[in-house]
LUMNULUM-763581 format. One record per residue (C-alpha): y, x, z; residue number from 0. Coordinates in steps of 0.1 Angstrom, whole numbers, plus 5000, padded with zeros to 4 digits. Last residue first. Layout:
! LUMNULUM-763581
+------+------+------+-----+
:   yy :   xx :   zz :   i :
+------+------+------+-----+
:    Y :    X :    Z : NUM :
...
+------+------+------+-----+
//
This chain:
! LUMNULUM-763581
+------+------+------+-----+
:   yy :   xx :   zz :   i :
+------+------+------+-----+
: 4292 : 8784 : 5968 : 403 :
: 4264 : 8776 : 5992 : 402 :
: 4283 : 8746 : 6006 : 401 :
: 4291 : 8734 : 5970 : 400 :
: 4254 : 8737 : 5962 : 399 :
: 4246 : 8714 : 5991 : 398 :
: 4271 : 8687 : 5980 : 397 :
: 4260 : 8689 : 5944 : 396 :
: 4224 : 8685 : 5955 : 395 :
: 4233 : 8653 : 5973 : 394 :
: 4251 : 8640 : 5942 : 393 :
: 4222 : 8649 : 5919 : 392 :
: 4197 : 8631 : 5943 : 391 :
: 4219 : 8600 : 5943 : 390 :
: 4220 : 8601 : 5905 : 389 :
: 4181 : 8601 : 5905 : 388 :
: 4182 : 8570 : 5928 : 387 :
: 4206 : 8552 : 5905 : 386 :
: 4185 : 8561 : 5874 : 385 :
: 4156 : 8544 : 5891 : 384 :
: 4122 : 8558 : 5903 : 383 :
: 4092 : 8539 : 5890 : 382 :
: 4076 : 8569 : 5874 : 381 :
: 4071 : 8584 : 5909 : 380 :
: 4091 : 8616 : 5913 : 379 :
: 4079 : 8650 : 5901 : 378 :
: 4110 : 8672 : 5907 : 377 :
: 4106 : 8710 : 5910 : 376 :
: 4133 : 8733 : 5925 : 375 :
: 4131 : 8769 : 5913 : 374 :
: 4146 : 8801 : 5927 : 373 :
: 4128 : 8812 : 5958 : 372 :
: 4092 : 8803 : 5950 : 371 :
: 4086 : 8768 : 5936 : 370 :
: 4106 : 8746 : 5960 : 369 :
: 4095 : 8710 : 5960 : 368 :
: 4116 : 8679 : 5965 : 367 :
: 4119 : 8653 : 5993 : 366 :
: 4153 : 8637 : 5999 : 365 :
: 4164 : 8623 : 6033 : 364 :
: 4194 : 8645 : 6040 : 363 :
: 4175 : 8670 : 6061 : 362 :
: 4149 : 8671 : 6034 : 361 :
: 4177 : 8679 : 6009 : 360 :
: 4189 : 8708 : 6030 : 359 :
: 4153 : 8720 : 6035 : 358 :
: 4147 : 8721 : 5997 : 357 :
: 4181 : 8736 : 5992 : 356 :
: 4173 : 8764 : 6016 : 355 :
: 4140 : 8769 : 5999 : 354 :
: 4156 : 8772 : 5965 : 353 :
: 4183 : 8796 : 5976 : 352 :
: 4172 : 8828 : 5958 : 351 :
: 4202 : 8830 : 5934 : 350 :
: 4204 : 8823 : 5897 : 349 :
: 4187 : 8789 : 5903 : 348 :
: 4162 : 8771 : 5881 : 347 :
: 4163 : 8733 : 5883 : 346 :
: 4130 : 8716 : 5872 : 345 :
: 4119 : 8683 : 5858 : 344 :
: 4087 : 8664 : 5850 : 343 :
: 4101 : 8629 : 5849 : 342 :
: 4104 : 8628 : 5811 : 341 :
: 4105 : 8664 : 5798 : 340 :
: 4122 : 8691 : 5818 : 339 :
: 4148 : 8717 : 5821 : 338 :
: 4179 : 8726 : 5841 : 337 :
: 4188 : 8763 : 5838 : 336 :
: 4205 : 8793 : 5855 : 335 :
: 4222 : 8776 : 5884 : 334 :
: 4243 : 8794 : 5910 : 333 :
: 4270 : 8812 : 5890 : 332 :
: 4274 : 8783 : 5866 : 331 :
: 4280 : 8757 : 5893 : 330 :
: 4297 : 8728 : 5876 : 329 :
: 4281 : 8734 : 5843 : 328 :
: 4247 : 8737 : 5860 : 327 :
: 4255 : 8706 : 5880 : 326 :
: 4261 : 8686 : 5848 : 325 :
: 4228 : 8699 : 5835 : 324 :
: 4212 : 8683 : 5866 : 323 :
: 4228 : 8650 : 5857 : 322 :
: 4217 : 8652 : 5821 : 321 :
: 4182 : 8660 : 5834 : 320 :
: 4183 : 8628 : 5855 : 319 :
: 4195 : 8607 : 5825 : 318 :
: 4167 : 8622 : 5803 : 317 :
: 4141 : 8615 : 5830 : 316 :
: 4154 : 8579 : 5833 : 315 :
: 4148 : 8573 : 5796 : 314 :
: 4115 : 8591 : 5791 : 313 :
: 4100 : 8579 : 5824 : 312 :
: 4110 : 8543 : 5816 : 311 :
: 4092 : 8545 : 5783 : 310 :
: 4061 : 8558 : 5800 : 309 :
: 4066 : 8532 : 5828 : 308 :
: 4065 : 8502 : 5805 : 307 :
: 4058 : 8479 : 5834 : 306 :
: 4027 : 8463 : 5819 : 305 :
: 4013 : 8496 : 5805 : 304 :
: 4018 : 8519 : 5835 : 303 :
: 4009 : 8491 : 5859 : 302 :
: 3976 : 8483 : 5841 : 301 :
: 3968 : 8520 : 5839 : 300 :
: 3971 : 8522 : 5877 : 299 :
: 3949 : 8491 : 5881 : 298 :
: 3922 : 8508 : 5861 : 297 :
: 3925 : 8540 : 5882 : 296 :
: 3923 : 8521 : 5915 : 295 :
: 3892 : 8502 : 5903 : 294 :
: 3877 : 8535 : 5891 : 293 :
: 3883 : 8552 : 5924 : 292 :
: 3866 : 8523 : 5944 : 291 :
: 3837 : 8520 : 5919 : 290 :
: 3826 : 8556 : 5919 : 289 :
: 3835 : 8577 : 5889 : 288 :
: 3828 : 8611 : 5906 : 287 :
: 3816 : 8608 : 5942 : 286 :
: 3784 : 8627 : 5940 : 285 :
: 3795 : 8648 : 5910 : 284 :
: 3774 : 8660 : 5881 : 283 :
: 3768 : 8687 : 5855 : 282 :
: 3740 : 8700 : 5833 : 281 :
: 3711 : 8679 : 5847 : 280 :
: 3715 : 8651 : 5823 : 279 :
: 3732 : 8664 : 5791 : 278 :
: 3765 : 8682 : 5785 : 277 :
: 3774 : 8690 : 5749 : 276 :
: 3779 : 8654 : 5737 : 275 :
: 3817 : 8653 : 5740 : 274 :
: 3821 : 8689 : 5728 : 273 :
: 3805 : 8680 : 5695 : 272 :
: 3833 : 8656 : 5687 : 271 :
: 3857 : 8646 : 5715 : 270 :
: 3862 : 8655 : 5751 : 269 :
: 3876 : 8640 : 5783 : 268 :
: 3874 : 8656 : 5817 : 267 :
: 3887 : 8633 : 5845 : 266 :
: 3897 : 8640 : 5880 : 265 :
: 3898 : 8613 : 5908 : 264 :
: 3907 : 8612 : 5945 : 263 :
: 3923 : 8578 : 5954 : 262 :
: 3960 : 8588 : 5953 : 261 :
: 3973 : 8566 : 5925 : 260 :
: 3940 : 8567 : 5905 : 259 :
: 3950 : 8589 : 5875 : 258 :
: 3981 : 8602 : 5893 : 257 :
: 3969 : 8638 : 5900 : 256 :
: 3939 : 8642 : 5876 : 255 :
: 3935 : 8647 : 5838 : 254 :
: 3917 : 8672 : 5816 : 253 :
: 3917 : 8672 : 5778 : 252 :
: 3890 : 8687 : 5756 : 251 :
: 3890 : 8691 : 5718 : 250 :
: 3928 : 8690 : 5719 : 249 :
: 3950 : 8668 : 5698 : 248 :
: 3985 : 8680 : 5686 : 247 :
: 4014 : 8658 : 5676 : 246 :
: 4038 : 8680 : 5696 : 245 :
: 4049 : 8651 : 5719 : 244 :
: 4012 : 8642 : 5721 : 243 :
: 4006 : 8674 : 5741 : 242 :
: 4025 : 8659 : 5770 : 241 :
: 3999 : 8632 : 5773 : 240 :
: 4005 : 8595 : 5778 : 239 :
: 4039 : 8600 : 5763 : 238 :
: 4072 : 8598 : 5783 : 237 :
: 4066 : 8630 : 5802 : 236 :
: 4048 : 8615 : 5832 : 235 :
: 4027 : 8591 : 5811 : 234 :
: 3994 : 8598 : 5827 : 233 :
: 3994 : 8635 : 5818 : 232 :
: 4016 : 8664 : 5828 : 231 :
: 4000 : 8674 : 5861 : 230 :
: 3963 : 8674 : 5852 : 229 :
: 3971 : 8678 : 5815 : 228 :
: 3950 : 8709 : 5810 : 227 :
: 3946 : 8709 : 5772 : 226 :
: 3914 : 8726 : 5760 : 225 :
: 3912 : 8739 : 5724 : 224 :
: 3877 : 8747 : 5712 : 223 :
: 3868 : 8775 : 5688 : 222 :
: 3862 : 8777 : 5651 : 221 :
: 3884 : 8807 : 5645 : 220 :
: 3906 : 8789 : 5619 : 219 :
: 3906 : 8757 : 5639 : 218 :
: 3915 : 8775 : 5671 : 217 :
: 3943 : 8794 : 5653 : 216 :
: 3957 : 8761 : 5639 : 215 :
: 3956 : 8744 : 5673 : 214 :
: 3973 : 8774 : 5689 : 213 :
: 4000 : 8772 : 5662 : 212 :
: 4006 : 8736 : 5669 : 211 :
: 4010 : 8743 : 5706 : 210 :
: 4035 : 8771 : 5697 : 209 :
: 4055 : 8748 : 5675 : 208 :
: 4057 : 8722 : 5703 : 207 :
: 4073 : 8748 : 5726 : 206 :
: 4054 : 8753 : 5759 : 205 :
: 4076 : 8739 : 5787 : 204 :
: 4077 : 8759 : 5820 : 203 :
: 4080 : 8732 : 5847 : 202 :
: 4082 : 8756 : 5877 : 201 :
: 4051 : 8778 : 5876 : 200 :
: 4030 : 8750 : 5892 : 199 :
: 4038 : 8726 : 5864 : 198 :
: 4032 : 8747 : 5832 : 197 :
: 4039 : 8722 : 5805 : 196 :
: 4015 : 8719 : 5776 : 195 :
: 3989 : 8735 : 5800 : 194 :
: 3966 : 8758 : 5781 : 193 :
: 3929 : 8767 : 5775 : 192 :
: 3916 : 8785 : 5744 : 191 :
: 3879 : 8781 : 5739 : 190 :
: 3846 : 8798 : 5730 : 189 :
: 3858 : 8833 : 5725 : 188 :
: 3831 : 8860 : 5722 : 187 :
: 3836 : 8866 : 5685 : 186 :
: 3873 : 8870 : 5689 : 185 :
: 3905 : 8852 : 5700 : 184 :
: 3925 : 8878 : 5719 : 183 :
: 3941 : 8893 : 5688 : 182 :
: 3956 : 8860 : 5676 : 181 :
: 3969 : 8853 : 5711 : 180 :
: 3984 : 8888 : 5713 : 179 :
: 4001 : 8883 : 5679 : 178 :
: 4015 : 8849 : 5689 : 177 :
: 4031 : 8860 : 5722 : 176 :
: 4045 : 8827 : 5736 : 175 :
: 4026 : 8829 : 5769 : 174 :
: 4014 : 8864 : 5775 : 173 :
: 3976 : 8863 : 5770 : 172 :
: 3948 : 8864 : 5796 : 171 :
: 3911 : 8867 : 5788 : 170 :
: 3885 : 8849 : 5810 : 169 :
: 3847 : 8855 : 5810 : 168 :
: 3839 : 8873 : 5842 : 167 :
: 3838 : 8856 : 5876 : 166 :
: 3861 : 8871 : 5902 : 165 :
: 3854 : 8900 : 5925 : 164 :
: 3878 : 8893 : 5941 : 163 :
: 3889 : 8863 : 5963 : 162 :
: 3921 : 8876 : 5980 : 161 :
: 3936 : 8888 : 5947 : 160 :
: 3933 : 8856 : 5927 : 159 :
: 3962 : 8834 : 5936 : 158 :
: 3988 : 8862 : 5936 : 157 :
: 3972 : 8876 : 5904 : 156 :
: 3984 : 8847 : 5883 : 155 :
: 3964 : 8839 : 5851 : 154 :
: 3947 : 8808 : 5864 : 153 :
: 3913 : 8809 : 5847 : 152 :
: 3901 : 8830 : 5876 : 151 :
: 3915 : 8804 : 5900 : 150 :
: 3895 : 8778 : 5879 : 149 :
: 3862 : 8797 : 5881 : 148 :
: 3865 : 8805 : 5918 : 147 :
: 3877 : 8770 : 5927 : 146 :
: 3915 : 8769 : 5932 : 145 :
: 3928 : 8751 : 5901 : 144 :
: 3941 : 8755 : 5866 : 143 :
: 3975 : 8772 : 5870 : 142 :
: 3991 : 8791 : 5842 : 141 :
: 4019 : 8816 : 5845 : 140 :
: 4003 : 8840 : 5820 : 139 :
: 3980 : 8822 : 5796 : 138 :
: 3943 : 8814 : 5791 : 137 :
: 3916 : 8825 : 5767 : 136 :
: 3881 : 8815 : 5775 : 135 :
: 3851 : 8838 : 5769 : 134 :
: 3815 : 8826 : 5767 : 133 :
: 3802 : 8834 : 5732 : 132 :
: 3776 : 8860 : 5738 : 131 :
: 3746 : 8837 : 5731 : 130 :
: 3760 : 8826 : 5697 : 129 :
: 3787 : 8806 : 5681 : 128 :
: 3777 : 8769 : 5682 : 127 :
: 3751 : 8767 : 5710 : 126 :
: 3766 : 8795 : 5731 : 125 :
: 3801 : 8782 : 5726 : 124 :
: 3792 : 8746 : 5734 : 123 :
: 3776 : 8757 : 5767 : 122 :
: 3807 : 8778 : 5775 : 121 :
: 3832 : 8752 : 5765 : 120 :
: 3814 : 8724 : 5783 : 119 :
: 3812 : 8744 : 5815 : 118 :
: 3849 : 8753 : 5813 : 117 :
: 3859 : 8717 : 5807 : 116 :
: 3838 : 8706 : 5837 : 115 :
: 3854 : 8732 : 5859 : 114 :
: 3888 : 8719 : 5846 : 113 :
: 3880 : 8684 : 5858 : 112 :
: 3868 : 8697 : 5891 : 111 :
: 3900 : 8717 : 5896 : 110 :
: 3920 : 8686 : 5887 : 109 :
: 3902 : 8666 : 5913 : 108 :
: 3874 : 8641 : 5921 : 107 :
: 3851 : 8640 : 5891 : 106 :
: 3846 : 8617 : 5862 : 105 :
: 3833 : 8628 : 5828 : 104 :
: 3848 : 8611 : 5797 : 103 :
: 3837 : 8605 : 5761 : 102 :
: 3853 : 8602 : 5727 : 101 :
: 3888 : 8615 : 5730 : 100 :
: 3920 : 8603 : 5713 :  99 :
: 3939 : 8603 : 5746 :  98 :
: 3949 : 8567 : 5752 :  97 :
: 3917 : 8552 : 5736 :  96 :
: 3896 : 8577 : 5755 :  95 :
: 3912 : 8567 : 5787 :  94 :
: 3906 : 8530 : 5781 :  93 :
: 3870 : 8535 : 5771 :  92 :
: 3863 : 8557 : 5801 :  91 :
: 3878 : 8531 : 5825 :  90 :
: 3856 : 8504 : 5811 :  89 :
: 3826 : 8527 : 5812 :  88 :
: 3832 : 8535 : 5849 :  87 :
: 3839 : 8499 : 5860 :  86 :
: 3806 : 8481 : 5859 :  85 :
: 3785 : 8507 : 5877 :  84 :
: 3753 : 8523 : 5864 :  83 :
: 3729 : 8540 : 5887 :  82 :
: 3718 : 8576 : 5895 :  81 :
: 3756 : 8582 : 5895 :  80 :
: 3757 : 8571 : 5931 :  79 :
: 3772 : 8539 : 5943 :  78 :
: 3804 : 8536 : 5963 :  77 :
: 3830 : 8511 : 5974 :  76 :
: 3812 : 8479 : 5966 :  75 :
: 3824 : 8443 : 5973 :  74 :
: 3852 : 8443 : 5999 :  73 :
: 3863 : 8478 : 5989 :  72 :
: 3868 : 8465 : 5953 :  71 :
: 3891 : 8438 : 5964 :  70 :
: 3911 : 8461 : 5987 :  69 :
: 3914 : 8488 : 5960 :  68 :
: 3925 : 8463 : 5933 :  67 :
: 3949 : 8446 : 5957 :  66 :
: 3966 : 8480 : 5966 :  65 :
: 3968 : 8489 : 5929 :  64 :
: 3986 : 8456 : 5921 :  63 :
: 4008 : 8459 : 5951 :  62 :
: 4020 : 8494 : 5943 :  61 :
: 4014 : 8514 : 5975 :  60 :
: 4036 : 8544 : 5967 :  59 :
: 4049 : 8545 : 5932 :  58 :
: 4033 : 8541 : 5898 :  57 :
: 4029 : 8579 : 5895 :  56 :
: 4018 : 8585 : 5931 :  55 :
: 4000 : 8618 : 5923 :  54 :
: 4028 : 8640 : 5909 :  53 :
: 4026 : 8664 : 5938 :  52 :
: 4023 : 8637 : 5965 :  51 :
: 4052 : 8619 : 5949 :  50 :
: 4074 : 8650 : 5948 :  49 :
: 4108 : 8632 : 5943 :  48 :
: 4104 : 8610 : 5974 :  47 :
: 4135 : 8593 : 5987 :  46 :
: 4131 : 8595 : 6024 :  45 :
: 4134 : 8570 : 6052 :  44 :
: 4133 : 8578 : 6089 :  43 :
: 4111 : 8555 : 6111 :  42 :
: 4101 : 8582 : 6136 :  41 :
: 4066 : 8585 : 6122 :  40 :
: 4080 : 8593 : 6088 :  39 :
: 4090 : 8569 : 6060 :  38 :
: 4084 : 8571 : 6022 :  37 :
: 4104 : 8559 : 5992 :  36 :
: 4098 : 8558 : 5954 :  35 :
: 4078 : 8526 : 5955 :  34 :
: 4067 : 8520 : 5991 :  33 :
: 4054 : 8545 : 6015 :  32 :
: 4043 : 8548 : 6051 :  31 :
: 4032 : 8574 : 6077 :  30 :
: 4048 : 8607 : 6068 :  29 :
: 4048 : 8635 : 6094 :  28 :
: 4077 : 8658 : 6088 :  27 :
: 4082 : 8695 : 6095 :  26 :
: 4072 : 8706 : 6059 :  25 :
: 4038 : 8721 : 6056 :  24 :
: 4028 : 8756 : 6045 :  23 :
: 3991 : 8747 : 6038 :  22 :
: 3958 : 8765 : 6043 :  21 :
: 3960 : 8767 : 6081 :  20 :
: 3926 : 8752 : 6088 :  19 :
: 3930 : 8720 : 6108 :  18 :
: 3919 : 8721 : 6145 :  17 :
: 3954 : 8730 : 6157 :  16 :
: 3968 : 8702 : 6137 :  15 :
: 3991 : 8683 : 6161 :  14 :
: 4025 : 8691 : 6147 :  13 :
: 4055 : 8690 : 6170 :  12 :
: 4087 : 8679 : 6152 :  11 :
: 4117 : 8692 : 6171 :  10 :
: 4128 : 8714 : 6143 :   9 :
: 4130 : 8684 : 6120 :   8 :
: 4153 : 8666 : 6145 :   7 :
: 4175 : 8697 : 6147 :   6 :
: 4177 : 8699 : 6109 :   5 :
: 4189 : 8664 : 6107 :   4 :
: 4172 : 8633 : 6093 :   3 :
: 4195 : 8611 : 6072 :   2 :
: 4189 : 8574 : 6072 :   1 :
: 4188 : 8556 : 6038 :   0 :
+------+------+------+-----+
//
């Protein structure tokens, strides 16, 4: 692997003056990918531990997925949802079998999947619990999307402040506070919405006992439980859903990110009454569930299953976490914690050096994500090897030694 330098990165000249400045981009232009590696427009190679933010789960440009997309593109790329297509029901059946749900709605992103979940919960609540039942309980540190409804569901003021006034109907609870959650669920509550692992907040793992408690409280109150598995689903944690580690089944589950290996797709799955709540005219998506995206998603599921990537994620993720834990022991004044499940991993620092480390790793040919000033987030393709993870640990060790 070639090692880009800071000087080379500084010399990069972006050509995006006509693109809205909504992203803080790294000074690299990526043009090609294969497996767990990508290359920039100068031919430099990088080990990718971000994977398009958990999108390229089966690796960049997996041959089976590429062939499925090409074959489908040659026959029918899009048909509106005014008509049936042959792939959508097949994909829905496979996803329902993997998640324990009954029906699926297809959109184009995690935010859209969560919008669908919110609409189901509100309509279900009014029908089942009364006209004033529309509130959804969410948790501090959560992230559910950037539409007005999902950014309101996201209990983080930094994402909300510029867009006030926000839609009503969301109640926030401190994650882990049992009494506050119990008090928050009232007559106006239609659902509780939670990420089993908070990805955007730096891989904050919700304890299994707390997920089981939430399930019990929802059952007792007669409200829906929504699991946002946009980032934690699709086998990333060693199970198809992160909530499955706790043995808990939601009433609604949302997926996106790696569902279709980079072809835009978000999925809202539901069971029981929630699965039949929406009727024609209630919700829709021009592009949702179109043949090209469905072909890519079906091929992605094929690869996850045929290559045993869920099991691989569990094993390699454990080895990677052990390596990061070794760094914590080696640099106790710099590292506060290494945590993760499967290949959803974070390193939390005791010092505000995460961005410096992110840039140092980029200079050495490794792509990671800095969450604020103190957390590095790792979301590699599930095909990454133990040897590649060990290489990242070694490189991190070199950088940490320089800081120390």
